[in-house]
N, C-alpha and C positions, 0 to 999 in steps of 0.2 A: 424590370424585372431580376435581379441578380442570380444564378444557379453556383451550386457550388457541386463536386465531387469529394465522396467519398470515400476511404483510402477504402473500398472494397466497393466502387464505381457508382454507389447509389448516387443521383440528383436529388437535390436539395430546391427549393425556394427557401426567401426568407419568408415568406407565411408557415411553408412549411416548417423553419427550429424553431417559429414567433412561436407552433402548433410545437412543440415539440418540450421550449421555455416552460410556456404555462402548466405541461403535463408535467415533467415533470418539479415547477413548482408547487405542486398539489402532493406532491413524492408518488403520483404512474409516470412508469417505466414503458413503455411501452416495447414491445420487438424481443425481442432475443438478443442476452449480448454479443455480441463478437457479431451479428447485422450490421447495424449504425448503433447501433448504443452499449452504451461500457457497462459492466455491472457494476453494483453501486461503489462504491468509490474505500477506500484503504483496505487493511488485512485483516480477520479472520480476527477474532476473542481470545487475548491467549489464556484466558479464562476468566470466573462467573464473576470473582470479585474485584474490587477498586482499585487499582494497578496506581502506587506510585512513587516515582522518579525519588531515587535511593543515587549520586554521583559525591566521586569524591576525587580527587588529585594525587597523577601517581609520574616519576620526571620519566618528558619522552620519549622520551628511547626504549622502557615499560608500555607502552598504549605502542607504539612503530612494533612489538613484537606479537600483541597481544594483535594486530592484527593484523599482521603476515600472517601469524597461526591459525585467523580462523580466516582470511580467503585463500588457508592453502588446504582447509577443512569445508568449501565451501559454504559459509555460513557470517555473519554479520553477528561484529561488535557483539550486538547485545545478546545475539544466540546464546555466542562463547561463553558471556558473563553466567545468562544464566542457567547454562550448562551446567558450570561450575560451578556457581551457590547449591544448584540443590543435588548440585553430586555431595558435596564439602554438608550442606545441613541435611541431607541422608545417612551420613555415614557416625 
């Protein structure tokens, strides 16, 4: 039987992994996040409404400037654009 060692040092067998997989398929995630179980996938919801995609084209130089500005603020491009949109619509 093969054994595996997690990042935290816990040893799992093929049987352990199969049991975890079956539990996950049922929606049951035993343990605490960070133990050997990763928290639920995805990021927190942005709002309670349905989200839609808005796409438009800009010159490459503007996108690069946008990315630089977002990076300098420790944000993603999407975060910065949402903030700009909210500020503009609030005025």
